[in-house]
SEMI-826509 format. One record per residue: residue in three letters; z, y, x of N, C-alpha, C in turn. Coordinates in steps of 0.02 Angstrom, whole numbers, plus 50000, padded with zeros to 5 digits. Example, Ala and Ser with C-alpha at 12.3 -4.5 7.8 and 13.67 -1.06 7.14 Angstrom:
<pts>
ALA503904971650660503904977550615503904983550660SER503544988850642503574994750684503945000250645
</pts>
This chain:
<pts>
MET489755180750476489605173850457489435169750519GLY489595163350516489445158950572488715157050574ILE488485154850633487775153350643487565147350599ALA487945141850601487755136050561487785137550486ARG488265141650466488305143650395487685147650375ASP487485152250419486885156250404486275151850395ARG486195146950440485625142450435485645138550369TYR486235135950353486295132050292486115136250230LEU486385142250227486255146550169485515148650166GLN485215149750223484505151650224484075145850199ALA484235139750222483865133950198483975132750124LEU484585133750100484735132850029484345137849987ASP484335144150009483965149249971483215147949973LEU482965145650030482255144150037482055138549989PHE482455133149988482285127649943482355129749870SER482875133649854482965135849785482375139949761ALA482115144249804481545148449785480935144149770GLU480805139149813480225134849802480315130349741ALA480925128049729481055123849670480935127849606ARG481135134149605481025138249546480285139249533VAL479905140849586479185141849579478845135349557GLY479115129649581478815123149564479005120549496ALA479415124249459479675121649395479135120449343ASP478565123849348478035122749299477495118149325ARG477615114749381477135109949408477495103949437LEU478005101649401478435096349427478085089749438GLY477545088449402477205082049409476705081749465LEU476575087449498476085087449553476345083449612PRO475905080149649476125076849711476385081949761SER476885079949799477155084049853476875081549919ALA477095084649973476895082250040477225075650058CYS477725073550021478055067150033477675061649997SER477455056750033477055051350004477405048249945ALA477035047749889477265044549827477785048549789TRP477955054449811478455058549775478115064549743SER478295065749680478095071949646478555077649667ILE478395083649646478835089349659479515088149627ALA479525085449566480165083949533480565078849574ASP480235073849602480585068949644480905072249704VAL480555076849736480825080449793481455084249774ILE481425087649717482005091549694482595086849680ARG482465081249647483005076449634483295073649698HIS482855072349747483085069749811483545074749846VAL483335080949850483745086049884484405086949846THR484385086749781485005087149742485475081449760GLY485195075349765485615069549783485895070049853VAL485475072149902485705072649971486245078049978GLN486135083749946486625089149953487275087549916ALA487225084249859487835082249823488235077349865GLU487885072949902488215067949943488525070950006HIS488125074650043488345076950109488675083850107ALA488335088750079488655095350074489215095350023GLY489155091149973489705090549925490345088249958SER490275083650005490855081150042491125086450089ALA490675089850126490885094750176491135101250147LEU490835103450093490985110150067491385110150002LEU491295105049961491625104949895492205100149891GLY492305096349945492855091549944492725085549900ALA492095084449883491925078749840491955072249880ALA492155066949847492165060349879491455058049891ARG491345054849948490685052049961490535046549912GLY489905046049892489695041149842489555034349873GLU489085030749842488955023949864488485023749923HIS488235029449945487745029549999488095029650066GLY488065024150102488365023750168487875025550222PRO488085025250285487645026850341487015022550344GLU487065016450316486495011950319485985013250265THR486155017550217485695019150163485115023350188PRO484485021250177483925025450198483985032350166HIS483845037450206483925044350181483505045550118ASP482895042750117482455044150060482645040149998ALA483155035950003483385032149944483885036149903VAL484135041649931484625045749895484265050149845MET484405049249781484045052749729484515054049670ALA484535060349647484925061949587484585059049526GLY484965057849474484685055349411484385060949370GLY484205059249309483935064249263483175064249261SER482915067549210482185067849200481885073449242ASP481215073549244480865078849279481085085649253PHE481145086249188481295092749158482005095149172GLU482435090549191483125092349208483215093849282ALA482705092349323482785092449395482975099349421VAL482625104549400482755111249427483435113749403GLU483595112649340484245114749313484815111449350GLN484755104849363485275101349400485345104149470TRP484775105549502484805108349569485145115249568GLU484945119549523485215126349521485965126249510GLU486195121649469486915121149456487295119249520LEU487025114149556487345112149618487285117549671ALA486695120649676486585125849727487065131649719MET487205133549657487665139049644488365137349671ARG488585131249661489245129149685489255128749761LEU488725126049791488695125449863488655132349897ARG488275136849867488215143549896488885147149896SER489245146649842489905149749837490385146749888ALA490385140049892490835136649938490665138150010ALA490005138650025489795139950094490035146650119HIS490045151650076490275158250096491015158250114ASP491395153750083492125153550094492335148450146ALA491895143850164492085138250208492145140350281ASP492575136750317492615137650390491975135250422GLU491805138350479491195136450514491185129050534GLU491775126250547491805119250568491525114450516ARG491565116450453491325111950400490565110750404PHE490215115150438489485114550442489265110050499ALA489745107750540489575103350596489255096850573ALA489405094750512489135088450486488485089450447LEU488215095650446487655097150402486995099050435PRO486875097450499486225099350526485645095750492MET485705089250480485165085650447485075087750374PRO485615088550334485515091150266485215098150265THR485365102250316485055108850321484305108250334LEU484135104050383483425102850399483065099850339ASP483405095350304483115091950246482905096950192MET483335101750178483165106850127482565110950148ALA482545113150211481995117250234481335113350231LEU481335107250255480725103250254480475101950184HIS480945100550139480725099050070480505105250033ALA480725111150054480425117350027479685117450046TRP479535115650109478845115250132478445110150091ASP478755104550075478425099350036478225101749967ILE478675105549935478525108149868477935113049872ARG477965117649920477415122449926476755118949941TRP476775113749982476175109849997475855107249933GLY476275105149885476015102649822475615107949785ALA475825114149789475445119649759474825121249800ALA474895121049866474315122349910473765117049899ARG473975111049884473495105449875473005106849818VAL473225110649768472785112149712472565119449713GLY472635122749770472375129449778472805135049751LEU473445133749737473875138749707474285142749757ALA474235140949821474655144349870474415142749940HIS474665146449989474615144650059475215140250077ASN475155136550131475735132750155476315137550169LEU476915134950162477515138750175477595140050250GLU477775146150268477965147750336478725148650337PHE479065144750379479785145050382480015151850410PRO480585154350386480865160450416480955159550491ALA480835164850529480805164450602481425161350634GLU482015163850615482635161350646482765154050628LEU482615152250567482705145350546482215140850583LEU481595143050590481095139150625481275138150698GLU481545143350729481745142750799482265137250808TRP482745136950761483255131650764482935124850751MET482475124450704482145118150689481755115550749GLU481415120150785481045118150845481515115750900ALA482095118850906482585116650954482835109650936TYR482925108350872483125101750848482585096650868ARG481955098450855481395094050873481385092450948ASP481475097550988481415096751061481985092351089GLY482545092151054483115088151078483205081651040ALA482745080050995482835074150952482725067650990ASP483095062550970483015055750995482465052350954GLU481865051650984481295049150947481425042050919ASP481775038050957481915031150933482355031250871ALA482795036250865483255036550809482925039450747ILE482455044150756482185047650698481555044450670ARG481195040450710480575037350685480745030650653ARG481035031150594481205025050557481205026650483PRO481185021450440481155022650368481725027050344GLY481565031650301482065036150273482175042450313ILE481855042950372481915049150411481205051950421PHE480895050750479480225053550491479725048050505GLN479125049050480478555044650496478295046650566PRO477835042650594477535044550658477215051550653ALA477265055150708476985061850710476235061750699ILE475965067150671475255068050658475005073650704GLU474415072850732474125078150774473915084050730PRO474195089850741474025095550698473355098650719PRO473035102450675472425105950694472555110750752ALA472045112350789472125116750847472385123650827ASP472205125850767472425132550745473025132250699ALA473395126750700473975126050656474505131250672THR474855133450621475415137950631476005134050659ARG476515137650682477115134350706477435130050652SER477435132550591477725128650536477325122350522GLU476665122950524476245117050514476325112050571ARG476425114550631476535110050687477195106250680PHE477695109850655478335106350644478265101050590ALA477925102750536477825097950482477445091750508ALA476945092850550476555087350577476995082950621TRP477465086050658477925082150699478355077450657THR478515079450596478925075250553478515069850517GLY477865069750529477435064750497477105067050434ARG477135073450420476815076250361476105078550377GLU475655077650330474975080150338474995087850334PRO474835091350388474945098550388474465102750346ARG473875100150334473375103950296473155099850235THR473025103350181472805099950120472055099650114GLY471695103850152470975104050147470735108350089CYS471195111750055471015115949998471185123150013GLU470705127650003470825134750012471145137549948PRO471675141649954471985144649894471485148749853ARG471525148049789471105151949744471375159049739ARG470945163849749471175170849750471455173049683ASP471185170249628471415172449562472065169049541LEU472295164149580472905160549562473415160549618MET473365165249664473835165549720474535166849696LEU475005163049723475715164249707475975170049747ALA476385174149716476725179349754477205176249803PRO477265179049864477735176149913478445176249886THR478815170849899479505170749878479935174649926ARG480495177249903480945181249945481175177550006ALA481335171149996481615167250051481095165350103SER480455165650086479945163550133479645169450170
</pts>
């Protein structure tokens, strides 16, 4: 398998695992300001349908042009339909990704990063109420994400629909928390996970 394909599939599986775990807490706030967990899932569904759908499924691009803020892309449907809609799309994308040429993934670094970050956002929503620890990104995926960060054009990414200003992480922050803080996410919730309600680690995490 190609390197970019591996990254994409790992991010897809990571997000899918967190979306499934979040299915019974869709109304909880996520790490994305003003978005619930269901909103995050609908957003990722919309982004992947738009970008990966074009690259991997041969779907025509929708009404979202380059000038459309990234966070404005959102799939329709109710909260209760969000996970089912995502799973249906993810199954098609996973199958297509296994068969696609490596070149098709050249257009998908941001959609890949988007899935991984929003998996973190969903887990943060559970951590906020003591149901989990923050998500730690898989090592190889995190290494690529850090390389993306180190080479990023700050003027291009610090704008509406991409990343908010970076936040100073705690001194003892993990690498994953430091990356989240760089994207403008609050890395810590201030809540310790409850021992009696700890979530089992997901396979992808």
